[in-house]
DRENDO-1510 file (C-alpha; in Angstrom, 1 decimal, always signed):
<recs>
REC; n; res; u; v; w
REC; 1; MET; +41.0; +44.9; -16.1 .
REC; 2; ASN; +38.3; +41.8; -16.2 .
REC; 3; VAL; +37.2; +39.0; -19.1 .
REC; 4; ILE; +33.9; +37.9; -19.8 .
REC; 5; TYR; +33.7; +35.3; -22.3 .
REC; 6; LEU; +30.3; +34.7; -23.9 .
REC; 7; ASN; +29.9; +31.4; -25.9 .
REC; 8; THR; +27.3; +29.4; -27.4 .
REC; 9; HIS; +27.4; +26.3; -29.8 .
REC; 10; ASP; +27.1; +25.6; -33.4 .
REC; 11; ILE; +25.9; +29.1; -34.8 .
REC; 12; GLY; +28.7; +29.8; -37.6 .
REC; 13; ARG; +28.6; +33.7; -38.1 .
REC; 14; TYR; +24.8; +33.6; -38.3 .
REC; 15; LEU; +24.4; +37.0; -36.8 .
REC; 16; GLU; +23.0; +40.2; -37.9 .
REC; 17; VAL; +26.0; +41.9; -37.5 .
REC; 18; TYR; +27.6; +39.4; -40.4 .
REC; 19; GLY; +24.2; +40.2; -42.3 .
REC; 20; TYR; +22.0; +37.2; -41.8 .
REC; 21; PRO; +18.4; +37.2; -41.4 .
REC; 22; VAL; +18.2; +36.6; -37.9 .
REC; 23; HIS; +16.8; +38.7; -34.6 .
REC; 24; THR; +20.2; +39.3; -32.4 .
REC; 25; PRO; +19.6; +43.0; -31.5 .
REC; 26; CYS; +22.2; +42.7; -28.2 .
REC; 27; LEU; +24.9; +41.1; -29.9 .
REC; 28; GLN; +24.2; +43.6; -32.7 .
REC; 29; GLU; +24.8; +46.8; -29.9 .
REC; 30; LEU; +28.0; +44.8; -28.6 .
REC; 31; ALA; +29.4; +44.6; -31.9 .
REC; 32; GLU; +28.9; +48.2; -32.7 .
REC; 33; ASP; +30.8; +48.8; -29.2 .
REC; 34; ALA; +33.6; +46.2; -30.2 .
REC; 35; THR; +35.8; +44.8; -32.9 .
REC; 36; ALA; +33.7; +42.2; -35.3 .
REC; 37; PHE; +35.9; +39.9; -37.2 .
REC; 38; SER; +34.3; +39.0; -40.7 .
REC; 39; HIS; +36.9; +36.1; -41.4 .
REC; 40; CYS; +37.3; +34.3; -38.4 .
REC; 41; TYR; +38.0; +30.2; -38.6 .
REC; 42; CYS; +38.0; +27.9; -35.7 .
REC; 43; ALA; +40.8; +25.2; -35.6 .
REC; 44; SER; +38.6; +22.6; -35.7 .
REC; 45; PRO; +35.0; +22.3; -36.7 .
REC; 46; THR; +34.0; +19.9; -34.1 .
REC; 47; CYS; +32.8; +20.8; -30.5 .
REC; 48; SER; +35.4; +20.1; -27.9 .
REC; 49; PRO; +38.3; +20.2; -30.3 .
REC; 50; SER; +37.2; +23.7; -31.2 .
REC; 51; ARG; +37.0; +24.8; -27.9 .
REC; 52; GLY; +39.9; +23.6; -26.6 .
REC; 53; ALA; +42.1; +25.3; -29.3 .
REC; 54; LEU; +40.6; +28.5; -28.6 .
REC; 55; LEU; +41.4; +28.1; -24.9 .
REC; 56; THR; +44.9; +26.9; -25.0 .
REC; 57; GLY; +45.7; +28.8; -28.2 .
REC; 58; GLN; +46.9; +25.1; -29.8 .
REC; 59; MET; +45.8; +22.8; -32.4 .
REC; 60; PRO; +43.9; +20.0; -30.7 .
REC; 61; HIS; +46.7; +17.6; -32.0 .
REC; 62; ASN; +49.2; +19.6; -29.8 .
REC; 63; ASN; +46.8; +20.1; -26.9 .
REC; 64; GLY; +45.7; +16.8; -26.7 .
REC; 65; LEU; +41.7; +17.6; -27.4 .
REC; 66; THR; +41.5; +15.6; -30.5 .
REC; 67; GLY; +38.1; +14.5; -29.8 .
REC; 68; LEU; +34.9; +15.2; -27.4 .
REC; 69; SER; +35.7; +15.5; -23.7 .
REC; 70; HIS; +32.4; +13.9; -22.8 .
REC; 71; ARG; +34.0; +10.9; -24.9 .
REC; 72; GLY; +36.9; +10.6; -22.6 .
REC; 73; PHE; +39.3; +12.8; -24.6 .
REC; 74; PRO; +41.5; +14.7; -22.6 .
REC; 75; ILE; +43.4; +18.2; -23.0 .
REC; 76; HIS; +46.7; +19.4; -21.4 .
REC; 77; GLY; +44.7; +21.4; -18.5 .
REC; 78; GLU; +47.4; +23.4; -17.3 .
REC; 79; ARG; +47.8; +25.4; -20.7 .
REC; 80; HIS; +43.9; +26.4; -20.4 .
REC; 81; LEU; +43.3; +30.0; -20.5 .
REC; 82; ALA; +41.5; +29.6; -16.9 .
REC; 83; ALA; +44.6; +27.9; -15.6 .
REC; 84; TYR; +46.6; +30.5; -17.1 .
REC; 85; LEU; +44.9; +33.8; -15.5 .
REC; 86; ALA; +44.3; +32.0; -12.5 .
REC; 87; GLN; +48.1; +31.6; -11.9 .
REC; 88; ASN; +48.1; +35.6; -13.0 .
REC; 89; GLY; +45.9; +36.6; -9.9 .
REC; 90; TYR; +42.3; +36.4; -11.5 .
REC; 91; GLU; +39.2; +35.0; -10.2 .
REC; 92; THR; +38.2; +32.1; -12.7 .
REC; 93; VAL; +34.5; +31.3; -12.9 .
REC; 94; LEU; +32.4; +29.2; -14.8 .
REC; 95; SER; +28.7; +29.5; -15.5 .
REC; 96; GLY; +26.9; +27.2; -17.8 .
REC; 97; VAL; +28.3; +24.9; -20.4 .
REC; 98; GLN; +31.9; +24.4; -21.0 .
REC; 99; HIS; +32.9; +21.5; -23.3 .
REC; 100; GLU; +36.9; +21.0; -22.7 .
REC; 101; TYR; +36.7; +18.7; -19.7 .
REC; 102; LEU; +34.6; +16.2; -18.0 .
REC; 103; LEU; +31.6; +18.0; -16.3 .
REC; 104; ARG; +32.1; +19.1; -12.3 .
REC; 105; LYS; +35.9; +18.3; -12.6 .
REC; 106; GLU; +36.5; +21.8; -13.9 .
REC; 107; GLU; +39.5; +23.0; -11.7 .
REC; 108; ALA; +41.5; +20.5; -13.6 .
REC; 109; ILE; +41.5; +23.2; -16.3 .
REC; 110; GLY; +41.8; +26.3; -14.1 .
REC; 111; TYR; +38.0; +27.1; -12.6 .
REC; 112; GLN; +38.3; +28.2; -9.1 .
REC; 113; LYS; +34.7; +28.7; -9.2 .
REC; 114; ASN; +31.8; +26.6; -10.5 .
REC; 115; LEU; +28.3; +28.6; -10.6 .
REC; 116; ASN; +26.3; +25.7; -11.9 .
REC; 117; ALA; +23.7; +24.2; -9.2 .
REC; 118; GLU; +22.8; +21.0; -8.9 .
REC; 119; ALA; +19.6; +21.3; -11.1 .
REC; 120; TYR; +21.9; +22.6; -13.7 .
REC; 121; TYR; +22.8; +19.1; -14.6 .
REC; 122; ASP; +19.3; +17.7; -14.0 .
REC; 123; THR; +18.4; +15.5; -17.3 .
REC; 124; SER; +14.8; +14.9; -16.4 .
REC; 125; LEU; +13.6; +17.7; -19.0 .
REC; 126; PRO; +13.3; +16.7; -22.8 .
REC; 127; GLU; +16.5; +18.4; -24.4 .
REC; 128; CYS; +14.2; +20.9; -26.2 .
REC; 129; GLU; +13.4; +22.3; -23.1 .
REC; 130; ARG; +16.4; +21.2; -20.8 .
REC; 131; TYR; +18.9; +23.5; -22.9 .
REC; 132; LEU; +17.0; +26.7; -22.5 .
REC; 133; ALA; +16.5; +26.0; -18.7 .
REC; 134; GLN; +20.0; +25.4; -18.4 .
REC; 135; ASP; +20.9; +28.6; -20.1 .
REC; 136; ARG; +18.4; +30.6; -18.0 .
REC; 137; MET; +20.1; +29.2; -15.1 .
REC; 138; ALA; +23.7; +30.1; -16.3 .
REC; 139; THR; +22.3; +33.7; -17.0 .
REC; 140; ASP; +20.8; +34.2; -13.6 .
REC; 141; GLN; +24.2; +32.8; -12.0 .
REC; 142; ALA; +26.6; +34.9; -13.8 .
REC; 143; ILE; +24.0; +38.0; -13.0 .
REC; 144; ALA; +24.3; +37.5; -9.4 .
REC; 145; TYR; +27.7; +36.6; -9.6 .
REC; 146; LEU; +28.6; +40.5; -11.2 .
REC; 147; GLU; +26.0; +41.7; -8.8 .
REC; 148; ASN; +27.6; +40.5; -5.3 .
REC; 149; ARG; +31.3; +41.7; -6.3 .
REC; 150; LYS; +32.9; +43.7; -4.0 .
REC; 151; GLU; +35.4; +46.6; -4.3 .
REC; 152; GLY; +39.0; +45.2; -3.7 .
REC; 153; ASP; +37.8; +41.9; -5.4 .
REC; 154; LYS; +40.7; +40.2; -7.6 .
REC; 155; PRO; +40.1; +40.9; -11.4 .
REC; 156; PHE; +37.4; +38.0; -12.6 .
REC; 157; PHE; +37.5; +35.7; -15.8 .
REC; 158; LEU; +33.8; +34.8; -16.2 .
REC; 159; ALA; +33.3; +32.3; -19.1 .
REC; 160; VAL; +29.4; +31.9; -19.5 .
REC; 161; GLY; +28.5; +29.0; -21.9 .
REC; 162; PHE; +25.3; +28.5; -23.7 .
REC; 163; GLY; +23.9; +25.3; -25.0 .
REC; 164; CYS; +20.4; +25.6; -26.5 .
REC; 165; THR; +21.9; +26.6; -30.2 .
REC; 166; HIS; +22.9; +22.8; -30.1 .
REC; 167; ARG; +20.4; +20.2; -30.9 .
REC; 168; VAL; +17.7; +19.4; -29.8 .
REC; 169; TYR; +16.5; +23.1; -30.7 .
REC; 170; PRO; +13.4; +24.4; -28.4 .
REC; 171; ARG; +10.1; +23.6; -30.0 .
REC; 172; VAL; +8.4; +25.8; -32.7 .
REC; 173; PRO; +5.1; +27.0; -31.9 .
REC; 174; GLU; +2.5; +25.3; -33.9 .
REC; 175; GLU; +0.5; +29.1; -34.9 .
REC; 176; MET; +4.0; +30.3; -36.3 .
REC; 177; ASP; +4.3; +30.7; -39.7 .
REC; 178; THR; +7.7; +29.4; -40.9 .
REC; 179; SER; +7.1; +29.5; -44.6 .
REC; 180; HIS; +9.3; +32.4; -45.2 .
REC; 181; VAL; +12.2; +31.4; -43.3 .
REC; 182; LYS; +15.4; +31.5; -45.0 .
REC; 183; VAL; +17.1; +28.5; -44.6 .
REC; 184; ALA; +21.1; +28.0; -44.7 .
REC; 185; GLU; +22.6; +28.4; -47.7 .
REC; 186; PRO; +23.9; +24.6; -48.1 .
REC; 187; ILE; +20.5; +23.3; -47.2 .
REC; 188; PRO; +17.5; +22.6; -49.8 .
REC; 189; ASP; +14.5; +25.0; -49.3 .
REC; 190; THR; +11.8; +22.7; -47.8 .
REC; 191; PRO; +8.9; +23.1; -45.4 .
REC; 192; GLU; +10.7; +20.6; -43.1 .
REC; 193; ASN; +13.9; +22.6; -43.4 .
REC; 194; ARG; +12.3; +25.8; -43.1 .
REC; 195; LYS; +10.9; +24.7; -39.8 .
REC; 196; ASP; +14.1; +23.5; -38.5 .
REC; 197; MET; +15.7; +26.7; -39.3 .
REC; 198; ALA; +13.1; +28.3; -37.4 .
REC; 199; ALA; +14.0; +26.5; -34.2 .
REC; 200; PHE; +17.3; +27.6; -34.7 .
REC; 201; GLN; +16.4; +31.1; -34.9 .
REC; 202; ILE; +14.2; +30.8; -31.6 .
REC; 203; ALA; +17.4; +29.4; -29.8 .
REC; 204; LEU; +19.9; +31.9; -31.4 .
REC; 205; THR; +17.3; +34.8; -30.3 .
REC; 206; ALA; +17.2; +33.3; -26.7 .
REC; 207; VAL; +20.9; +33.5; -26.6 .
REC; 208; ASP; +21.3; +36.8; -27.6 .
REC; 209; GLY; +18.7; +38.0; -25.2 .
REC; 210; PHE; +20.6; +36.1; -22.2 .
REC; 211; CYS; +23.6; +37.6; -23.5 .
REC; 212; GLY; +22.1; +41.1; -23.4 .
REC; 213; GLU; +21.1; +40.7; -19.5 .
REC; 214; ILE; +24.5; +39.9; -18.7 .
REC; 215; LEU; +26.0; +43.1; -20.9 .
REC; 216; GLU; +23.4; +45.3; -19.1 .
REC; 217; THR; +24.6; +43.8; -15.6 .
REC; 218; LEU; +28.1; +44.6; -16.4 .
REC; 219; LYS; +27.0; +48.4; -17.3 .
REC; 220; ARG; +24.8; +48.6; -14.2 .
REC; 221; THR; +27.2; +47.3; -11.8 .
REC; 222; GLY; +29.9; +49.9; -13.3 .
REC; 223; ALA; +32.4; +46.8; -14.6 .
REC; 224; TYR; +31.5; +47.4; -18.1 .
REC; 225; GLY; +34.4; +50.2; -18.6 .
REC; 226; ASP; +37.0; +47.8; -17.2 .
REC; 227; THR; +36.0; +44.5; -19.0 .
REC; 228; VAL; +37.2; +42.8; -22.0 .
REC; 229; VAL; +34.2; +41.4; -23.5 .
REC; 230; LEU; +34.5; +38.3; -26.1 .
REC; 231; PHE; +31.9; +36.2; -28.1 .
REC; 232; THR; +32.2; +33.5; -30.3 .
REC; 233; THR; +31.3; +30.0; -31.1 .
REC; 234; ASP; +32.7; +26.8; -31.8 .
REC; 235; HIS; +32.1; +26.2; -35.6 .
REC; 236; GLY; +29.0; +26.1; -38.0 .
REC; 237; LEU; +25.6; +25.1; -38.1 .
REC; 238; PRO; +24.9; +21.2; -37.1 .
REC; 239; MET; +23.6; +20.4; -40.6 .
REC; 240; PRO; +25.2; +18.5; -43.6 .
REC; 241; ASN; +28.0; +20.4; -45.6 .
REC; 242; MET; +28.5; +22.5; -42.2 .
REC; 243; LYS; +29.7; +21.3; -38.6 .
REC; 244; CYS; +32.2; +18.8; -38.9 .
REC; 245; THR; +33.4; +20.1; -42.2 .
REC; 246; LEU; +36.4; +22.0; -43.4 .
REC; 247; TYR; +34.3; +24.0; -45.8 .
REC; 248; ASP; +34.1; +27.5; -44.5 .
REC; 249; THR; +30.8; +26.7; -43.8 .
REC; 250; GLY; +32.1; +24.6; -41.0 .
REC; 251; ILE; +35.2; +26.5; -40.1 .
REC; 252; GLY; +33.5; +30.1; -40.5 .
REC; 253; VAL; +32.4; +31.5; -37.1 .
REC; 254; SER; +31.5; +34.7; -35.3 .
REC; 255; LEU; +34.0; +36.7; -33.1 .
REC; 256; LEU; +33.4; +39.9; -31.4 .
REC; 257; LEU; +35.9; +41.3; -29.1 .
REC; 258; ARG; +35.8; +44.4; -27.2 .
REC; 259; ASP; +38.8; +46.3; -25.9 .
REC; 260; PRO; +37.3; +48.9; -23.3 .
REC; 261; ARG; +39.8; +51.6; -23.5 .
REC; 262; ARG; +39.2; +51.9; -27.2 .
REC; 263; GLY; +35.4; +51.0; -28.1 .
REC; 264; LYS; +34.4; +50.2; -31.5 .
REC; 265; THR; +36.5; +49.8; -34.3 .
REC; 266; PRO; +35.5; +48.9; -37.7 .
REC; 267; MET; +34.7; +45.6; -39.2 .
REC; 268; VAL; +38.5; +43.7; -39.8 .
REC; 269; ASP; +38.4; +41.7; -42.8 .
REC; 270; ALA; +41.8; +40.2; -42.4 .
REC; 271; MET; +42.0; +36.5; -41.9 .
REC; 272; VAL; +42.3; +35.5; -38.4 .
REC; 273; SER; +41.9; +31.9; -36.3 .
REC; 274; HIS; +40.7; +31.1; -32.7 .
REC; 275; LEU; +44.2; +30.4; -32.1 .
REC; 276; ASP; +45.0; +34.0; -32.1 .
REC; 277; VAL; +42.6; +35.0; -29.1 .
REC; 278; PHE; +44.6; +33.7; -26.2 .
REC; 279; PRO; +47.6; +35.7; -27.3 .
REC; 280; THR; +45.2; +38.8; -28.1 .
REC; 281; LEU; +44.0; +38.8; -24.5 .
REC; 282; CYS; +47.5; +38.3; -23.0 .
REC; 283; ASP; +48.1; +41.8; -25.0 .
REC; 284; LEU; +44.8; +43.5; -23.7 .
REC; 285; LEU; +45.6; +42.3; -20.0 .
REC; 286; GLY; +49.2; +43.2; -20.1 .
REC; 287; LEU; +50.2; +39.7; -19.5 .
REC; 288; ALA; +53.3; +37.8; -20.7 .
REC; 289; LYS; +52.4; +35.0; -23.7 .
REC; 290; PRO; +53.4; +31.5; -22.8 .
REC; 291; ASP; +55.6; +29.7; -24.8 .
REC; 292; TRP; +52.9; +27.2; -26.1 .
REC; 293; LEU; +51.0; +29.6; -28.2 .
REC; 294; GLN; +50.4; +29.1; -31.6 .
REC; 295; GLY; +48.6; +32.2; -32.9 .
REC; 296; HIS; +49.1; +36.0; -33.4 .
REC; 297; SER; +47.8; +38.6; -31.3 .
REC; 298; LEU; +45.0; +40.8; -33.1 .
REC; 299; ALA; +45.8; +43.8; -30.8 .
REC; 300; GLY; +47.3; +45.4; -33.9 .
REC; 301; LEU; +44.2; +44.8; -35.8 .
REC; 302; MET; +41.6; +46.2; -33.1 .
REC; 303; GLN; +44.1; +49.3; -33.1 .
REC; 304; GLY; +44.5; +49.9; -36.8 .
REC; 305; THR; +47.9; +49.4; -36.5 .
REC; 306; GLN; +47.9; +46.3; -38.5 .
REC; 307; LYS; +46.0; +45.0; -41.6 .
REC; 308; GLN; +46.9; +41.4; -41.5 .
REC; 309; VAL; +48.6; +39.1; -39.1 .
REC; 310; ARG; +48.7; +35.9; -40.8 .
REC; 311; GLU; +48.9; +34.7; -44.7 .
REC; 312; GLU; +47.0; +31.3; -43.6 .
REC; 313; ILE; +45.0; +29.6; -41.6 .
REC; 314; PHE; +44.9; +25.4; -40.7 .
REC; 315; ALA; +41.9; +23.6; -39.4 .
REC; 316; GLU; +41.7; +19.9; -38.9 .
REC; 317; ILE; +39.1; +17.0; -37.7 .
REC; 318; ASN; +40.0; +14.0; -36.0 .
REC; 319; TYR; +37.5; +12.5; -33.5 .
REC; 320; HIS; +33.8; +13.3; -33.2 .
REC; 321; VAL; +31.4; +10.3; -33.0 .
REC; 322; ALA; +33.4; +8.7; -35.3 .
REC; 323; TYR; +36.9; +9.0; -36.5 .
REC; 324; GLN; +37.4; +11.5; -39.6 .
REC; 325; PRO; +40.7; +12.5; -39.8 .
REC; 326; MET; +41.3; +15.7; -42.3 .
REC; 327; ARG; +43.5; +18.4; -42.9 .
REC; 328; CYS; +42.9; +21.8; -44.6 .
REC; 329; ILE; +45.0; +25.4; -45.2 .
REC; 330; ARG; +43.0; +28.2; -46.6 .
REC; 331; THR; +44.7; +31.4; -47.8 .
REC; 332; GLN; +43.0; +34.6; -48.9 .
REC; 333; ARG; +41.8; +32.9; -52.1 .
REC; 334; TYR; +42.4; +29.4; -52.0 .
REC; 335; LYS; +41.2; +26.3; -49.8 .
REC; 336; TYR; +43.1; +22.9; -49.9 .
REC; 337; ILE; +41.4; +20.1; -48.0 .
REC; 338; ARG; +43.0; +16.6; -47.6 .
REC; 339; LYS; +41.4; +13.6; -46.2 .
REC; 340; GLY; +43.4; +11.1; -44.0 .
REC; 341; GLU; +42.7; +7.2; -44.0 .
REC; 342; ASN; +39.7; +5.6; -41.7 .
REC; 343; GLY; +38.9; +2.5; -43.4 .
REC; 344; TYR; +35.5; +4.0; -45.2 .
REC; 345; PRO; +34.8; +5.7; -48.3 .
REC; 346; PHE; +32.2; +7.8; -47.2 .
REC; 347; PHE; +31.3; +10.8; -44.7 .
REC; 348; PRO; +30.3; +9.3; -41.2 .
REC; 349; PRO; +26.5; +9.5; -41.0 .
REC; 350; ALA; +26.7; +9.8; -37.2 .
REC; 351; ASN; +29.1; +13.0; -37.7 .
REC; 352; VAL; +25.9; +14.8; -38.6 .
REC; 353; ASP; +23.6; +15.9; -36.1 .
REC; 354; ASP; +19.9; +13.9; -36.3 .
REC; 355; SER; +17.9; +16.4; -38.1 .
REC; 356; ALA; +15.5; +17.2; -40.9 .
REC; 357; PRO; +18.5; +18.3; -43.2 .
REC; 358; LYS; +20.2; +15.2; -42.4 .
REC; 359; GLU; +17.3; +13.2; -43.6 .
REC; 360; CYS; +16.8; +15.3; -46.6 .
REC; 361; PHE; +20.4; +14.7; -47.4 .
REC; 362; ASN; +19.9; +11.1; -46.6 .
REC; 363; ASN; +17.0; +10.4; -48.5 .
REC; 364; ALA; +18.8; +11.7; -51.6 .
REC; 365; GLY; +21.9; +9.4; -51.3 .
REC; 366; PHE; +24.7; +12.2; -49.6 .
REC; 367; PHE; +25.9; +9.0; -47.4 .
REC; 368; ALA; +26.5; +7.2; -50.3 .
REC; 369; GLN; +29.1; +9.3; -51.9 .
REC; 370; PRO; +32.4; +8.5; -51.8 .
REC; 371; VAL; +34.6; +11.7; -50.1 .
REC; 372; GLU; +37.3; +12.9; -52.3 .
REC; 373; LYS; +40.8; +12.3; -50.9 .
REC; 374; GLU; +42.0; +15.9; -51.9 .
REC; 375; ALA; +40.1; +18.9; -52.9 .
REC; 376; LEU; +41.3; +22.3; -54.2 .
REC; 377; TYR; +38.7; +25.6; -54.1 .
REC; 378; ASP; +39.3; +28.9; -55.6 .
REC; 379; THR; +37.0; +30.8; -52.8 .
REC; 380; TRP; +36.7; +34.0; -54.9 .
REC; 381; LEU; +35.3; +32.3; -57.9 .
REC; 382; ASP; +33.6; +29.6; -55.8 .
REC; 383; PRO; +32.6; +30.7; -52.4 .
REC; 384; GLN; +30.4; +27.7; -51.4 .
REC; 385; GLU; +33.4; +25.7; -52.4 .
REC; 386; ARG; +31.5; +23.0; -54.5 .
REC; 387; ASN; +33.8; +23.1; -57.5 .
REC; 388; ASN; +36.8; +20.7; -56.5 .
REC; 389; ARG; +39.6; +21.8; -59.0 .
REC; 390; ILE; +42.2; +19.4; -57.9 .
REC; 391; LEU; +42.4; +17.9; -61.1 .
REC; 392; ASP; +42.6; +21.4; -63.2 .
REC; 393; PRO; +45.9; +21.3; -65.0 .
REC; 394; GLY; +45.6; +25.1; -64.7 .
REC; 395; MET; +45.8; +24.9; -61.3 .
REC; 396; LYS; +48.5; +22.4; -60.8 .
REC; 397; ASP; +51.1; +24.9; -59.2 .
REC; 398; VAL; +48.4; +26.3; -56.7 .
REC; 399; ALA; +47.8; +22.7; -55.7 .
REC; 400; ASP; +51.7; +21.6; -55.5 .
REC; 401; GLN; +52.1; +24.9; -53.5 .
REC; 402; MET; +49.0; +24.3; -50.8 .
REC; 403; ARG; +50.3; +20.6; -50.5 .
REC; 404; LYS; +53.6; +21.7; -49.8 .
REC; 405; ARG; +52.7; +24.4; -46.9 .
REC; 406; LEU; +50.4; +22.3; -45.4 .
REC; 407; GLN; +52.9; +19.4; -45.2 .
REC; 408; GLU; +55.4; +22.1; -43.7 .
REC; 409; TRP; +52.8; +22.8; -41.0 .
REC; 410; GLN; +52.2; +19.5; -40.2 .
REC; 411; GLN; +55.6; +18.5; -39.5 .
REC; 412; GLU; +56.5; +21.9; -37.7 .
REC; 413; THR; +53.5; +21.1; -35.5 .
REC; 414; GLU; +54.4; +17.3; -35.1 .
REC; 415; ASP; +50.9; +16.2; -36.4 .
REC; 416; PRO; +50.3; +12.4; -35.8 .
REC; 417; LEU; +48.5; +12.1; -39.0 .
REC; 418; LEU; +51.7; +12.1; -40.8 .
REC; 419; ALA; +52.5; +8.5; -39.4 .
REC; 420; GLY; +49.3; +7.4; -40.2 .
REC; 421; LYS; +46.5; +7.6; -37.5 .
REC; 422; VAL; +45.6; +9.8; -34.8 .
REC; 423; PRO; +45.7; +7.6; -31.6 .
REC; 424; LEU; +42.7; +7.2; -30.0 .
REC; 425; PRO; +43.4; +7.9; -26.1 .
REC; 426; ASP; +43.2; +4.9; -23.7 .
REC; 427; THR; +40.3; +6.7; -22.2 .
REC; 428; ALA; +38.2; +7.7; -24.8 .
REC; 429; ILE; +35.4; +5.9; -27.2 .
REC; 430; CYS; +34.7; +5.9; -30.8 .
REC; 431; SER; +31.7; +4.8; -32.7 .
REC; 432; THR; +32.4; +2.9; -36.1 .
REC; 433; PRO; +32.3; +5.3; -39.0 .
REC; 434; ASP; +29.3; +3.5; -40.7 .
REC; 435; SER; +26.7; +4.0; -37.5 .
REC; 436; TYR; +24.1; +6.3; -38.4 .
REC; 437; SER; +22.4; +8.2; -36.0 .
REC; 438; THR; +24.0; +10.0; -33.1 .
REC; 439; LYS; +21.6; +7.9; -30.7 .
REC; 440; THR; +22.0; +4.6; -32.0 .
REC; 441; GLN; +26.2; +4.6; -32.5 .
REC; 442; VAL; +28.4; +1.3; -32.6 .
REC; 443; ILE; +31.3; +1.7; -30.5 .
REC; 444; LEU; +34.5; +0.1; -31.4 .
REC; 445; PRO; +35.4; -3.1; -29.4 .
REC; 446; GLU; +38.2; -1.6; -28.2 .
REC; 447; CYS; +36.6; +1.2; -26.7 .
REC; 448; ARG; +33.8; -0.5; -24.5 .
REC; 449; LYS; +35.9; -1.0; -21.5 .
REC; 450; ASN; +35.7; +3.0; -20.9 .
REC; 451; LEU; +31.7; +2.9; -21.5 .
REC; 452; GLU; +30.7; +2.5; -17.9 .
REC; 453; ALA; +33.5; +5.3; -17.0 .
REC; 454; LEU; +31.7; +7.8; -19.1 .
REC; 455; ARG; +28.2; +6.9; -18.8 .
REC; 456; GLY; +27.3; +9.6; -16.4 .
REC; 457; VAL; +28.4; +12.1; -18.8 .
REC; 458; LEU; +28.0; +11.0; -22.3 .
REC; 459; GLN; +24.7; +12.7; -23.9 .
REC; 460; ASN; +23.1; +9.8; -25.9 .
REC; 461; ALA; +22.4; +6.2; -25.5 .
REC; 462; ILE; +24.7; +3.9; -27.2 .
REC; 463; LYS; +25.4; +0.3; -28.1 .
</recs>
């Protein structure tokens, strides 16, 4: 049986199947022939750490990828899903984005073929055009690969990554009326933010179409009936109080998973983690589970023989643009978040992507508000996680229990944050926590020795 892994940046659960006002008919059709998980959470709401956790089945502090790969953070590549499947007789193929390792060195994480032509890496186009052009190429390359397969070829693992839902979004046509666009829930409803959301929706609809073309090719070539299809994203939208936060708007993600032997199953409401995908694929493909996996197979949920596989999920933040150590535990009802020390009392501004919503929040004083050391939310009474009840006497027993469970998990997984700080790898760079723009970051002095080695893969000019 084959596997196709379709992934895109920064969309959270913003799909039609989850009830959002976006146009994603191709993914809706996939969801109707698959299992959609309504309560899936990533292990870390930042790009590389989230993907690394999904594809190794381990938390970032266990697989090594505690920050962004293009900023020099390494991963234990031998634990990557592509490497594991290559060892088990699969042809492992990449088309488009991967964000777990340095570009053009994908063999280190197990990919035997990289379909990206040299033109894919051309940076001469503006970002608002480049990402769409790259996604068009990634789609065409994936389709050509599927069309050219021959009878008797090895089963394949094909990863197709899309980039245009990452900022900078495509341009909004001047004639487009954005006055009726609904902004994301944590964002103020202003004309600028509506236009920003419209640009996101244009990108998302493009990704939906690209996925539809690839799925149609699977059907046309006869491979659909023998292919596990996985669609997901890395974390929430790149806006304040979403990406790079441990709120549900940061860690809540889409997950569509199709077992070709069973077809559609009802929407699964059980709480699941990205860590659960790797062991699930092992079960669906009939492979032994490697001993490093930290998740639980979802096969029983998909087959209707189980109703729950876990009582809680954990998530973490270590490094994004700046160091921002945080941990959380979420149960069916409660969320507990704890902030580690980084010498900065506020939210690191550069950990929010430059955008109209960011400027809106900045102008209102968001980045001058101290970050609470601890937070406890009742997600049934307060699904937007805005009423911190950590000091509520009536919640003391819940708070104590959540602290204890988080501490036990940190000890079980040998979380380096217990020692005071997650180490910065010798090869990596990190910005000062007061850096404002992602384009004008100030690099810590101890990281400057690594700047030149990373110059070819850094996405922005930095100081």
